[in-house]
Structures are given as structure tokens and as C-alpha cells.
C-alpha positions as CSV (number, residue, x, y, z in Angstrom):
1,M,-18.3,-28.6,11.4
2,S,-15.6,-26.2,12.7
3,S,-13.2,-24.6,10.3
4,K,-10.3,-25.0,12.8
5,N,-7.4,-27.2,11.6
6,K,-9.2,-28.2,8.4
7,E,-7.0,-28.8,5.5
8,I,-7.5,-26.2,2.8
9,V,-8.5,-28.0,-0.4
10,C,-8.9,-25.6,-3.3
11,K,-11.7,-26.1,-5.8
12,E,-10.4,-26.4,-9.4
13,N,-11.0,-23.4,-11.6
14,A,-12.8,-21.6,-8.8
15,V,-13.1,-17.8,-9.0
16,Q,-11.0,-16.7,-6.0
17,A,-10.7,-13.7,-3.7
18,I,-8.4,-12.7,-0.9
19,V,-9.8,-10.7,2.0
20,V,-7.3,-9.3,4.5
21,A,-9.2,-8.8,7.8
22,D,-6.7,-6.6,9.8
23,T,-5.8,-2.9,9.4
24,F,-2.4,-3.3,11.1
25,G,-2.9,0.2,12.6
26,D,-4.5,2.0,15.5
27,E,-7.3,3.7,13.5
28,F,-10.0,2.1,15.6
29,V,-8.6,2.2,19.1
30,P,-9.8,1.8,21.8
31,V,-12.7,-0.2,20.3
32,S,-10.4,-2.4,18.3
33,D,-8.6,-3.6,21.4
34,T,-11.4,-6.0,22.1
35,I,-13.4,-6.1,18.8
36,P,-11.6,-6.9,15.5
37,L,-12.4,-4.8,12.5
38,A,-14.0,-7.8,10.8
39,L,-16.6,-8.1,13.6
40,L,-17.2,-4.4,14.2
41,P,-20.9,-4.0,13.9
42,I,-22.3,-1.7,11.2
43,L,-26.1,-1.2,11.7
44,N,-25.9,-4.1,14.0
45,R,-24.3,-6.5,11.6
46,P,-20.6,-7.6,11.6
47,L,-18.6,-5.9,8.9
48,V,-17.2,-9.2,7.5
49,D,-20.8,-10.3,6.8
50,Y,-21.3,-7.5,4.4
51,T,-17.9,-8.2,2.7
52,L,-18.6,-12.0,2.3
53,E,-22.1,-11.4,1.0
54,F,-20.8,-8.9,-1.5
55,L,-18.2,-11.4,-2.8
56,S,-20.8,-14.2,-3.0
57,L,-23.2,-12.0,-5.0
58,G,-20.4,-10.7,-7.1
59,G,-19.6,-14.3,-8.4
60,I,-16.7,-15.4,-6.1
61,E,-16.6,-19.1,-5.4
62,E,-13.7,-19.3,-3.0
63,T,-12.4,-16.8,-0.5
64,F,-9.2,-16.8,1.6
65,L,-9.9,-14.8,4.8
66,F,-6.5,-13.8,6.2
67,C,-6.5,-13.0,10.0
68,C,-3.6,-11.9,12.2
69,T,-5.4,-10.9,15.4
70,H,-8.5,-12.0,17.2
71,V,-8.4,-15.2,15.0
72,E,-10.5,-17.4,17.3
73,S,-13.3,-14.8,17.5
74,I,-13.4,-14.5,13.7
75,R,-13.3,-18.2,13.3
76,E,-16.1,-18.8,15.7
77,H,-18.2,-16.2,13.8
78,I,-17.6,-17.8,10.5
79,D,-18.5,-21.2,11.9
80,K,-21.7,-19.7,13.3
81,C,-22.6,-18.3,9.8
82,I,-22.0,-21.8,8.3
83,R,-24.2,-23.4,10.9
84,N,-27.0,-20.9,10.3
85,M,-26.6,-21.3,6.5
86,D,-26.2,-17.6,5.9
87,G,-26.7,-16.6,2.3
88,W,-23.0,-16.5,1.3
89,T,-22.4,-20.0,2.6
90,V,-24.5,-21.5,-0.2
91,T,-22.4,-20.4,-3.1
92,M,-19.0,-19.6,-1.7
93,K,-16.3,-21.4,0.4
94,V,-14.3,-19.5,3.0
95,N,-10.9,-20.6,4.1
96,I,-9.5,-18.9,7.2
97,I,-5.7,-18.4,7.1
98,A,-4.2,-17.3,10.4
99,S,-0.7,-15.9,10.9
100,E,0.2,-13.8,13.9
101,S,3.7,-13.0,12.4
102,C,2.3,-10.9,9.6
103,H,2.3,-7.1,10.2
104,S,1.1,-5.7,6.9
105,L,-0.9,-6.6,3.8
106,G,2.3,-7.3,2.0
107,D,3.3,-9.9,4.7
108,C,-0.1,-11.6,4.2
109,L,0.3,-11.8,0.4
110,R,3.9,-13.1,0.8
111,D,2.6,-15.8,3.1
112,L,-0.2,-16.7,0.6
113,D,2.4,-16.9,-2.2
114,A,4.4,-19.4,-0.2
115,K,1.4,-21.5,0.3
116,G,0.6,-21.6,-3.5
117,L,-3.2,-21.5,-3.0
118,L,-3.9,-19.0,-5.9
119,R,-4.1,-20.4,-9.4
120,G,-5.1,-17.6,-11.7
121,D,-6.5,-14.0,-11.6
122,F,-8.0,-13.1,-8.3
123,V,-9.8,-10.3,-6.4
124,L,-7.9,-8.6,-3.7
125,I,-10.1,-7.0,-1.0
126,E,-8.5,-4.7,1.6
127,P,-9.7,-4.5,5.2
128,G,-13.2,-3.3,5.8
129,T,-14.4,-3.3,2.2
130,I,-18.1,-3.2,1.3
131,S,-19.5,-3.0,-2.2
132,N,-22.3,-4.1,-4.5
133,V,-20.0,-4.5,-7.6
134,Q,-20.4,-7.4,-10.0
135,L,-16.9,-8.9,-10.0
136,L,-17.1,-11.4,-12.9
137,P,-17.2,-8.7,-15.6
138,L,-14.3,-6.9,-14.0
139,L,-12.3,-10.2,-14.0
140,K,-13.2,-10.8,-17.6
141,R,-12.1,-7.3,-18.6
142,H,-8.8,-7.7,-16.7
143,S,-8.2,-11.0,-18.5
144,E,-8.7,-9.2,-21.9
145,T,-6.2,-6.5,-20.7
146,T,-3.6,-9.1,-20.0
147,K,-4.0,-10.5,-23.5
148,N,-2.9,-7.1,-24.9
149,D,-0.4,-6.4,-22.2
150,K,1.4,-9.5,-20.8
151,Y,2.8,-7.4,-18.0
152,A,-0.6,-6.2,-16.7
153,A,-0.4,-6.9,-12.9
154,M,-3.4,-5.2,-11.4
155,T,-6.6,-3.3,-12.2
156,L,-7.7,-0.8,-9.6
157,V,-11.5,-0.5,-9.1
158,L,-12.2,3.2,-8.6
159,Q,-15.6,5.0,-8.3
160,E,-16.6,8.3,-9.7
161,A,-17.3,10.6,-6.7
162,G,-17.7,14.4,-6.8
163,V,-16.2,16.8,-4.3
164,G,-18.3,16.7,-1.1
165,Y,-19.6,13.1,-1.7
166,I,-20.0,11.6,1.8
167,G,-18.1,8.4,0.9
168,R,-15.0,10.3,-0.3
169,C,-12.4,10.2,2.4
170,P,-10.1,13.3,2.6
171,E,-7.2,11.1,3.7
172,E,-7.5,9.0,0.5
173,E,-7.8,11.7,-2.1
174,M,-5.9,10.7,-5.2
175,L,-4.7,12.0,-8.6
176,V,-4.5,9.6,-11.5
177,L,-3.1,10.1,-15.0
178,V,-4.0,7.4,-17.5
179,D,-3.6,6.7,-21.2
180,P,-6.5,5.8,-23.6
181,D,-6.2,2.2,-22.6
182,K,-6.8,3.1,-18.9
183,R,-3.2,2.3,-18.0
184,I,-2.0,4.3,-15.0
185,L,1.1,6.4,-15.8
186,F,1.0,8.6,-12.7
187,H,-0.6,7.9,-9.4
188,K,-0.4,10.2,-6.3
189,K,-2.2,10.1,-3.0
190,L,-3.0,13.6,-1.9
191,G,-4.4,13.0,1.5
192,K,-1.4,14.3,3.4
193,I,0.1,16.6,0.8
194,R,0.1,20.3,1.4
195,E,1.8,21.7,-1.7
196,K,-0.5,23.5,-4.1
197,N,1.3,22.4,-7.2
198,I,1.7,18.8,-8.4
199,K,4.7,18.0,-10.7
200,F,4.3,15.5,-13.5
201,P,7.3,13.8,-15.1
202,L,7.9,15.4,-18.4
203,D,8.6,12.2,-20.3
204,I,5.0,11.0,-19.6
205,L,3.6,14.1,-21.3
206,L,6.1,13.9,-24.2
207,D,5.6,10.2,-24.9
208,N,1.8,10.2,-24.6
209,P,-0.1,12.7,-26.8
210,C,-3.5,11.7,-25.3
211,L,-4.0,11.5,-21.5
212,S,-6.8,11.6,-19.0
213,L,-6.4,13.3,-15.6
214,H,-8.8,12.0,-12.9
215,Y,-9.3,13.8,-9.6
216,N,-13.0,12.8,-9.1
217,M,-12.2,9.3,-7.9
218,K,-12.5,7.3,-4.7
219,D,-10.7,4.1,-4.0
220,T,-13.1,1.2,-3.5
221,H,-10.2,-0.8,-2.0
222,I,-10.9,-3.6,-4.6
223,A,-8.3,-4.7,-7.0
224,I,-8.3,-7.4,-9.8
225,C,-4.9,-9.0,-9.8
226,S,-2.9,-11.2,-12.1
227,P,-1.0,-14.2,-10.7
228,S,2.2,-12.1,-10.9
229,V,1.1,-9.9,-8.0
230,L,1.9,-12.3,-5.2
231,P,5.5,-13.0,-6.5
232,L,6.0,-9.2,-6.9
233,F,5.3,-8.9,-3.1
234,S,7.6,-11.9,-2.4
235,D,10.4,-10.5,-4.5
236,N,10.1,-7.0,-3.0
237,F,10.0,-7.1,0.8
238,D,9.6,-3.4,1.1
239,F,6.1,-3.6,-0.4
240,Q,3.9,-3.4,2.6
241,S,0.6,-2.2,1.0
242,K,-1.2,-2.0,-2.3
243,D,0.0,1.6,-2.7
244,D,3.7,0.4,-2.3
245,L,3.1,-2.0,-5.1
246,I,1.6,0.7,-7.4
247,K,4.4,3.1,-6.6
248,G,7.1,0.4,-7.1
249,L,5.7,-0.6,-10.5
250,L,5.4,3.0,-11.8
251,M,8.9,3.8,-10.6
252,N,10.5,0.5,-11.7
253,E,8.4,-0.4,-14.8
254,E,11.3,-1.7,-16.8
255,I,12.8,-3.6,-13.9
256,L,9.7,-5.2,-12.3
257,E,7.9,-5.7,-15.6
258,G,4.4,-4.8,-14.3
259,T,1.7,-2.3,-15.3
260,V,-1.4,-1.1,-13.5
261,Y,-4.8,-0.2,-15.0
262,I,-8.0,1.3,-13.7
263,N,-11.7,0.4,-14.0
264,V,-14.1,3.2,-13.2
265,L,-17.5,2.4,-11.6
266,K,-20.5,4.4,-12.7
267,G,-24.2,4.4,-12.0
268,S,-25.6,2.3,-9.1
269,Q,-22.4,0.3,-8.5
270,C,-20.3,1.7,-5.6
271,G,-17.9,0.6,-2.9
272,G,-15.7,1.7,-0.1
273,A,-13.8,0.6,3.0
274,V,-14.1,1.3,6.7
275,T,-10.5,2.7,7.0
276,N,-11.3,5.1,9.8
277,W,-14.2,6.4,11.9
278,R,-15.2,8.9,9.3
279,M,-15.6,6.1,6.7
280,Y,-17.5,4.1,9.3
281,Q,-20.1,6.8,9.5
282,A,-20.1,7.3,5.7
283,L,-20.7,3.6,4.9
284,S,-23.3,3.3,7.6
285,H,-25.2,6.1,5.9
286,E,-24.9,4.5,2.5
287,L,-26.1,1.1,3.8
288,K,-29.0,2.7,5.7
289,N,-30.1,4.5,2.5
290,N,-29.8,1.4,0.3
291,W,-27.0,2.9,-1.8
292,M,-25.3,-0.5,-1.6
293,Y,-28.4,-2.5,-2.6
294,P,-28.7,-5.5,-2.6
295,L,-26.5,-5.3,0.5
296,C,-28.6,-4.1,3.4
297,P,-28.7,-4.1,7.2
298,P,-30.6,-7.0,8.9
299,R,-34.3,-5.9,8.9
300,K,-35.3,-8.6,11.4
301,K,-32.9,-7.3,14.0
302,N,-33.4,-3.5,13.4
303,R,-36.3,-1.1,13.8
304,T,-36.4,2.3,12.2
305,L,-37.8,5.1,14.3
306,K,-38.5,8.7,13.4
307,N,-35.6,11.2,13.2
308,D,-33.5,8.7,11.4
309,V,-32.9,6.4,14.3
310,I,-32.2,2.7,14.1
311,I,-32.4,0.4,17.1
312,G,-31.5,-3.3,17.6
313,Q,-33.2,-6.1,19.5
314,D,-34.1,-5.9,23.2
315,T,-33.3,-2.2,23.3
316,T,-35.5,0.0,25.5
317,I,-35.9,3.8,25.2
318,H,-37.6,6.0,27.8
319,E,-40.4,8.0,26.3
320,S,-38.8,11.3,27.3
321,A,-35.5,10.5,25.5
322,N,-34.6,12.6,22.4
323,L,-32.8,10.7,19.7
324,Q,-31.7,12.0,16.3
325,R,-29.6,10.4,13.5
326,T,-28.4,7.6,15.8
327,V,-27.8,3.9,15.6
328,L,-28.4,1.8,18.8
329,G,-27.3,-1.8,19.1
330,D,-28.9,-4.7,21.0
331,N,-29.9,-4.7,24.6
332,I,-29.3,-1.0,25.3
333,K,-31.1,0.8,28.1
334,V,-31.8,4.5,27.5
335,G,-33.0,6.4,30.6
336,P,-35.2,9.4,31.0
337,N,-34.3,12.8,29.4
338,V,-31.4,11.3,27.5
339,T,-30.3,13.2,24.4
340,I,-28.4,11.4,21.7
341,K,-27.5,13.0,18.3
342,D,-25.3,11.8,15.4
343,S,-23.8,8.9,17.4
344,F,-23.4,5.1,17.5
345,I,-24.1,3.2,20.7
346,L,-23.0,-0.5,20.6
347,S,-24.6,-3.4,22.4
348,N,-25.2,-3.9,26.1
349,T,-24.7,-0.3,27.1
350,K,-26.6,1.6,29.8
351,L,-27.4,5.3,29.6
352,E,-28.8,6.7,32.9
353,G,-31.0,9.7,33.1
354,N,-30.2,13.2,31.8
355,V,-27.2,12.0,29.8
356,T,-26.2,13.9,26.7
357,I,-24.2,12.2,23.8
358,S,-23.3,13.8,20.5
359,H,-21.0,13.0,17.6
360,S,-19.6,10.0,19.5
361,L,-19.2,6.2,19.4
362,I,-19.8,4.3,22.6
363,G,-18.4,0.8,22.7
364,P,-20.2,-2.3,24.1
365,W,-20.8,-2.9,27.8
366,C,-20.3,0.7,28.7
367,T,-22.2,2.7,31.4
368,I,-22.7,6.4,31.3
369,K,-24.1,7.7,34.6
370,S,-26.7,10.4,35.1
371,K,-26.1,14.0,34.1
372,S,-22.9,13.2,32.2
373,K,-22.1,14.5,28.8
374,V,-20.0,12.9,26.1
375,T,-19.3,14.8,22.9
376,G,-16.9,14.1,20.0
377,S,-15.4,11.1,21.8
378,I,-14.9,7.3,21.4
379,L,-15.3,5.0,24.4
380,G,-13.8,1.5,24.4
381,E,-15.5,-1.6,25.8
382,G,-16.5,-1.6,29.4
383,S,-15.8,2.1,30.0
384,V,-17.8,3.7,32.9
385,V,-18.3,7.5,32.9
386,E,-19.2,8.6,36.4
387,K,-22.0,11.0,37.4
388,D,-21.7,14.7,36.3
389,I,-18.5,14.0,34.1
390,F,-18.0,16.0,30.9
391,V,-16.0,14.0,28.3
392,E,-15.0,16.0,25.2
393,N,-12.9,15.2,22.1
394,T,-11.3,12.2,23.9
395,L,-10.5,8.5,23.4
396,V,-11.4,6.6,26.5
397,Q,-10.6,3.1,27.6
398,A,-11.6,1.1,30.7
399,T,-8.1,0.1,31.9
400,Q,-5.1,2.3,32.8
401,P,-2.9,2.8,29.7
402,E,0.9,2.2,29.7
403,N,1.6,5.9,29.1
404,Y,-0.7,7.0,31.9
405,E,-0.1,10.5,33.3
406,E,-1.7,12.4,36.1
407,G,-5.0,13.9,35.0
408,D,-5.8,11.1,32.6
409,K,-8.0,9.3,35.0
410,L,-11.7,10.1,34.4
411,G,-13.0,7.4,36.7
412,S,-12.3,3.9,38.1
413,K,-13.0,2.5,34.6
414,A,-12.3,5.5,32.4
415,Y,-8.9,6.6,31.3
416,R,-8.0,9.1,28.6
417,M,-5.8,7.6,25.9
418,R,-2.7,9.5,24.7
419,I,-1.6,9.1,21.1
420,T,2.1,9.9,20.6
421,A,2.7,11.3,17.1
422,G,5.4,9.7,15.1
423,E,7.4,11.4,12.4
424,D,4.7,10.9,9.7
425,E,1.9,11.9,12.0
426,E,3.8,14.9,13.2
427,A,3.8,16.2,9.6
428,D,0.0,16.3,9.6
429,I,-1.4,16.1,13.1
430,S,-4.7,17.5,11.9
431,A,-5.4,14.4,9.9
432,L,-6.1,12.5,13.1
433,S,-9.1,14.6,13.8
434,S,-10.9,13.2,10.8
435,K,-11.1,9.7,12.2
436,F,-14.6,10.5,13.4
437,P,-16.8,13.5,12.4
438,H,-16.4,16.5,14.7
439,I,-13.8,14.8,16.8
440,N,-10.6,16.7,17.6
441,V,-8.5,13.9,19.1
442,D,-6.1,14.9,21.8
443,V,-2.6,14.3,20.4
444,Y,0.4,14.6,22.7
445,Q,3.8,15.1,21.1
446,E,6.9,14.3,23.1
447,S,8.2,17.8,22.3
448,E,5.7,20.5,21.2
449,S,8.1,23.4,20.9
450,E,11.8,24.1,20.6
451,E,11.9,25.5,24.1
452,D,10.3,22.3,25.5
453,A,12.7,20.1,23.6
454,G,15.7,22.1,24.9
455,F,17.0,23.2,21.5
456,S,19.4,26.1,21.3
457,E,20.8,27.9,18.3
458,S,24.1,25.9,18.6
459,D,22.1,22.7,18.6
460,E,20.3,23.8,15.4
461,E,23.7,24.5,13.7
462,E,25.1,21.2,14.8
463,L,21.9,19.4,13.5
464,S,22.2,21.3,10.2
465,D,25.8,20.2,9.8
466,T,24.9,16.6,10.6
467,L,22.1,16.6,8.0
468,S,24.4,18.2,5.4
469,Q,26.8,15.3,5.9
470,A,24.1,12.6,5.6
471,P,25.0,9.9,3.1
472,D,23.5,10.3,-0.4
473,D,20.9,7.7,-1.3
474,T,22.5,6.9,-4.6
475,K,25.9,6.3,-2.9
476,M,24.2,4.0,-0.4
477,F,22.5,2.2,-3.3
478,F,25.8,1.8,-5.1
479,T,27.4,0.3,-1.9
480,E,24.5,-2.1,-1.5
481,V,24.9,-3.2,-5.2
482,I,28.7,-3.7,-4.7
483,D,28.1,-5.8,-1.6
484,S,25.4,-8.0,-3.3
485,L,27.5,-8.6,-6.4
486,T,30.6,-9.4,-4.5
487,R,28.8,-11.9,-2.3
488,G,27.1,-13.4,-5.3
489,F,30.3,-13.8,-7.2
490,D,32.2,-15.3,-4.3
491,D,29.4,-17.7,-3.3
492,N,28.4,-18.5,-6.9
493,L,24.8,-17.3,-6.4
494,L,22.1,-17.2,-9.1
495,C,22.0,-13.9,-10.9
496,D,18.2,-14.0,-10.8
497,N,18.5,-13.8,-7.0
498,L,21.0,-10.9,-7.2
499,I,18.6,-9.0,-9.5
500,L,15.9,-9.3,-6.9
501,E,18.3,-7.9,-4.2
502,I,19.2,-5.0,-6.5
503,N,15.6,-4.2,-7.2
504,S,14.8,-4.3,-3.5
505,S,17.7,-1.9,-2.8
506,R,16.6,0.3,-5.6
507,Y,13.2,0.7,-4.1
508,A,14.6,1.2,-0.6
509,Y,16.8,4.1,-1.6
510,N,14.4,5.6,-4.1
511,V,16.8,5.9,-7.0
512,T,15.9,6.3,-10.7
513,V,16.0,3.7,-13.4
514,K,18.9,5.5,-15.0
515,E,20.8,5.5,-11.7
516,V,20.2,1.8,-11.4
517,N,21.5,1.0,-14.9
518,F,24.6,3.2,-14.4
519,N,25.5,1.9,-10.9
520,V,25.0,-1.8,-11.7
521,V,27.4,-1.6,-14.7
522,K,29.8,0.6,-12.7
523,A,29.8,-1.9,-9.8
524,I,30.7,-4.8,-12.1
525,L,33.6,-2.8,-13.6
526,I,34.8,-1.6,-10.2
527,M,34.9,-5.2,-9.0
528,S,37.4,-6.0,-11.8
529,L,39.9,-3.7,-10.1
530,R,40.0,-6.0,-7.1
531,Q,42.2,-8.5,-8.9
532,P,43.0,-11.7,-7.0
533,T,46.7,-12.4,-6.4
534,G,48.2,-14.5,-9.2
535,V,45.3,-14.0,-11.6
536,Q,45.8,-12.1,-14.9
537,Y,43.7,-8.9,-15.0
538,F,41.9,-9.5,-18.3
539,S,41.2,-13.1,-17.4
540,H,39.6,-11.9,-14.2
541,L,37.6,-9.2,-16.0
542,S,36.4,-11.7,-18.6
543,R,35.2,-14.1,-15.9
544,L,33.3,-11.3,-14.1
545,L,31.6,-10.2,-17.3
546,S,30.6,-13.7,-18.2
547,F,29.3,-14.5,-14.7
548,F,27.2,-11.3,-14.6
549,A,26.0,-11.6,-18.2
550,P,22.3,-12.2,-17.1
551,I,22.5,-9.1,-15.0
552,L,23.9,-7.0,-17.8
553,K,21.2,-8.3,-20.1
554,N,18.5,-7.5,-17.6
555,Y,19.5,-3.9,-17.1
556,I,20.7,-2.9,-20.6
557,R,17.4,-3.2,-22.4
558,N,17.1,-0.1,-24.6
559,E,18.9,2.9,-26.0
560,S,18.6,4.9,-22.8
561,A,20.1,2.0,-20.8
562,M,22.9,1.6,-23.4
563,E,23.8,5.3,-22.8
564,D,23.8,4.7,-19.0
565,C,26.2,1.7,-19.5
566,L,28.6,3.7,-21.7
567,Q,28.6,6.6,-19.2
568,A,29.5,4.0,-16.5
569,I,32.5,2.9,-18.5
570,E,33.6,6.5,-19.0
571,D,33.2,7.2,-15.3
572,V,35.3,4.2,-14.2
573,A,38.0,4.8,-16.8
574,I,38.4,8.5,-16.0
575,S,38.4,7.8,-12.2
576,N,41.0,5.1,-12.4
577,E,43.9,6.3,-14.6
578,E,46.0,3.2,-13.7
579,L,43.8,1.1,-15.9
580,K,45.5,-0.2,-19.0
581,E,44.6,1.6,-22.2
582,K,43.3,-1.7,-23.7
583,W,40.8,-1.9,-20.9
584,V,38.3,0.3,-22.7
585,M,38.7,-1.7,-25.9
586,F,38.2,-5.0,-24.1
587,V,35.0,-3.9,-22.4
588,L,33.5,-2.3,-25.4
589,Q,34.3,-5.3,-27.6
590,Y,32.7,-7.6,-25.1
591,L,29.5,-5.6,-24.8
592,Y,29.3,-5.1,-28.6
593,N,29.8,-8.8,-29.4
594,K,27.1,-9.7,-26.8
595,D,24.7,-7.2,-28.4
596,Y,24.3,-5.4,-25.1
597,V,25.2,-2.1,-26.8
598,T,24.8,-1.3,-30.5
599,E,27.1,0.4,-33.0
600,D,24.8,3.4,-33.2
601,A,24.8,3.8,-29.5
602,I,28.6,3.7,-29.2
603,L,29.2,6.1,-32.1
604,K,26.6,8.6,-30.7
605,W,28.2,8.4,-27.3
606,Y,31.7,8.8,-28.8
607,G,30.6,12.0,-30.5
608,T,29.9,13.6,-27.1
609,L,33.4,12.9,-25.7
610,D,35.9,15.7,-25.2
611,K,38.6,15.3,-27.8
612,K,41.2,16.8,-25.6
613,E,40.8,14.1,-22.9
614,K,42.9,11.0,-22.8
615,F,39.7,8.8,-22.6
616,H,38.7,10.0,-26.1
617,S,41.9,8.6,-27.6
618,Q,41.3,5.3,-25.7
619,V,37.9,4.9,-27.3
620,K,38.9,6.1,-30.8
621,P,40.6,2.8,-32.0
622,F,37.4,0.9,-31.3
623,T,35.1,3.4,-33.1
624,D,37.6,3.5,-36.0
625,W,37.3,-0.3,-36.2
626,L,33.5,0.0,-36.2
627,E,33.5,2.5,-39.0
628,Q,36.0,0.5,-41.1
629,A,33.9,-2.7,-40.6
630,E,30.8,-0.7,-41.7
631,E,32.6,0.6,-44.8
632,A,33.9,-2.9,-45.7
633,S,30.4,-4.3,-45.3
634,S,29.0,-1.6,-47.6
635,S,31.7,-2.3,-50.2
636,E,30.9,-6.0,-50.2
637,E,27.2,-5.2,-50.7
638,D,28.0,-2.8,-53.6
639,S,30.3,-5.4,-55.3
640,S,27.7,-8.1,-55.0
641,D,25.2,-5.8,-56.7
């Protein structure tokens, strides 16, 4: 029975997993133009088959497979697996969820949160993941963690991997600092970082006498998640990936109320994800050598020849051909005197005589004519390399690309692809060459030098002046907060919704927790200066403080936040001398009565004020009252004794 248009009925108390099938990037072009990552063959078996088998063997009972592109192809494949009663179909149900409007992992998780299909802890699998990990013990351990830490949102599954390990991707190098409970205090991706020194926040080192620093780790792209993870993505629209969530939780721990832990795999358990062509080769090697056992390539479809060569069904190889460390798909014709080394040839491809291929991937339905040579390249589906053509370090597709330029045409069905580097890629162009071993991908930047771009010294000076006048992120954040609070007050919106807006702005402008606390209180106080006509000032101020009480309570949580709040009062009072002297007394009295700030915090702050300033004299009556009340209370206690 087809899975199309079937209503999703979730099994009660089932162990659930989410598998996102798309990478949302161009890591696998030109092959991914016609073949989705989920169906990309690894040792002549679709990648998604390995993932679903791993989940089934790991104890998962229900999986949500989220697809954004090539949905029908994936759906047809899943239906075929169900008809053929593949191993995973016996113990696990797969629900396909399609949404072409999603453009990131974060979008997919927000969509799932809106559907309300997840009921408890779940396993989150990123695109292209393969592993032999037993998931039920990890879920149990995460559940125990949440009992001790109610804010535990996620447990990252990492694997010990020494430097030089084939499955350790240079673009995914990470540095993790954890406490004795394996809670992450510092997490940094090092893949594109060039600086030699890493700076750790001093407060982490001061507050934690015992820490562990991990550099010998690889990300398996598996995470054990609490139910709070989906709402965290829904509440923070800037979270587009798992790394965004981790960064957001570590930066906004007090605001978002979420913590992250790690679980380190050792021994025979391992995992990884096909995130680029290099990892495609690495995971193929691990599967071929049974490092992922019990996951393994299909033995009935593959034959293993000498020189570490694997071939699929209906593939013919001329006796004079020389093959080494190569994987051939189904129905491939290899002609005489063909040499293939360290390459992957997908199905239905024809290689004529005297062809040489090395360190390349040839897509399906390709033809490479006699005496041609392909090295360090990737050919998309249907590409035809004409006779006596040399293709080196190039991405090739069968159709003419949009950014076609003269010289890109290699044949009637072979065009060189040009990748235009964006700002992030421009910072580390060399990282693109690691998408496939030994490939140096041609990258064309729109301006490769100052001379080409037409820059002059006067242009540089003008650009420097412009950058120096760029708006400060903290000021931009403060403006956003003012706008949100003003609209919320005018439209009588829920403060919980305003808190979500503030948190989203905080992440967008990358401001610290102290700056958030300071600017939120300052914004509320500044709003009181915009007094409506005919309304008494203190009446307006009182209404504002009462309306925003949930926001004040949310952000003034500890002694540090109290200090930020009091500094905001000081800043507003000094910057607006027209305020009545009783203004400071009124605000301090309100915050003190509501227990937002304590007596100790006020007196400590008062001790730092300049006695020569007018503001000191404005605060003094309130601190005198506090001290007198304390003395009176002490006297009453003494008399009662």
C-alpha cells in the first residue's frame, strides 16, 4: 500500500526518531541535481536504507522522514522497501513528511512542532547519517540526565577519533569543554577557524574547578532530544541548524533555560554522516571493512574482486582493464585498457577503451569515450566526455548552466560548473577542495583582486569611513526591544510573546546576557518618558511597570541581573535630568516591594555611586530608609529576646 496521502497515526509510547533527508546546500552538485542525498548509492545501496536499518536495529519503533526535495522519488523507494519487506519494515514504521517550503533543519523541526507528532524524548538524525549505535541505552541515559537537570534539552552523541582517523572530517573539527556531569560549557567548531589561539570565557574556568577538554571527537550527527527542543526552534526563528541551537543555549542559558550534554562512544560503536564527498569516501571505506557491523553493503548485489574493487550486478569488465580501490555500480561497461583508481562509478555508465579515471566520481548514465582522462572530478548524470578530452579538478554537468561562460563547454553534454563564492566561502576557499579527496574544485570569485574589482585608495578610505559609522549591534538590539515593548503595550500583547521576540533579537544581534538585562530594563524606563497627554506621569509609570512585570521577573533572576537593572536606572536618571527627583525613589520602591531587587543588592550598588553626583543624593533617601528599617527590625528582635 502506498504511503502517499496516508494519515499519520502515531503509535502510543513508541520510541521515536526524526530523520531529515535534505542537506539544503550544494555539497553534492552536480550529482544531487537528479539524485537526492537519501538515494545516493553507497556500495550500491541507497544511503537512506543504511539509516533506517540503523534506527530499526537501535530500537526505534517510529520514524518521521522529513523530505523537502525529490519527495516522490523517496516516497516510491520507501514504498518499494515496504513491498519487499526489507528488514527495517518489520519492527519500525516510517512516516514521510513533505514540505517544499522548508529551507533548513530548523524549518523542518518547526514544522514538526506545529504538527504535534512527537510525544516524548526522541532521536534526531541529521542528513546522511549512518551508525551502528544502540539508541535505547542513550535514550535511557538522557532520561536520567533530565531527572537531575530539568533544563536538559539535548545530548550530543560524539565518538572518540584520533587525529588522522579516516572518518574525522576536517570541516567538522570541534573543541568541547564539559564538566564532570558531561554538561557542555563551551563548544566551538574549528573547521573554518584559522587563529592559533582559542579564548575561553573566564567565568567558566572560575566557576568550575574540574573540567574536561575534548579535541579527539567527531560528530556522529546523532542527538538525543527532550520534548523542549522543538519549541526552542519554534521560539527562535534564527535557529537553522543543530549548531545554532547549541550556540544559542550556551549564550542564552539563563534566558532560554536549556542545557546540552555529551555522550561519548567508545569501542566498536561508531557513526558519521555523508556531509560532503570526503565523508562519502570515508563512510564507504568503513562500511566496506565492516566497521559499522551489523550494517553492511548488500552481498547479493556486490562482488569483491582483487585490488579492493567492488562491482554491482550486470557489470562487465574487459580482461585488460586495470582497477584499484574502486566501486562500480550496476550495469557498467568497462572497455579494454581502461584504468580506474580510487574512484566511484555509478550505475549504467559506459567507459570506452583506453580511458583513465582517478580520484573521481562518475554519476549514472554517463559516457566517457576512448582515450579520455578524468582525474579529481565529479560528473553529473548523463554527462558525455568526448574522445581525447582531459577533465581535471572539475565539476561537470550534462546541461548548460545559467552562469555559462565561453570556455566552459567540454562537449555537447559536458559543461564545467562554476561555483561563485559567497562571503563565508570567500573566507576559506580552500575548504571547498576537501569535498572529495584530491579534488581542487575550480572556484570563481566575482572579483579576485582589488585591481579587477576597480578599487582605488580613495574607495578604500570611503569604505573604511562607512564601516566605522556602522550601527552598533547593542544599539540595534535596544531599538528592537523598544519597538517590541511599545507595540506590546499599545496592543496589549502577552508578555510571554514579547519575551520570545526579545530573545530572538538577542540572538540576531549577538549581545551578552548582561546587555539584555540592562537594555530591557532601560527600555521600559525610557518608555515612561513618553507620557500620554493628560495622564499623570507616575500613574503612567506605574501602569508600565505593572504591565511589564512578567518581563522584569523573567530577566531579573540573580544578583548579576539585579546589578544590571540598577545600572539601567542609573543610566536613565543621569541621561534625563528633567526627571523628577522622586522618580528614582518610586522605581526603587516598586522593584524592592516586588522582590525583583534585594536590599543587599541596592546597598552594594549605592556604595559604588559617586557622592559628588546629583544622582547619589537622589538615591540616598531610599537607602537611608532601608537602613532605618533594618535597625528597627533588629531592635524589635532584641526587645523580644
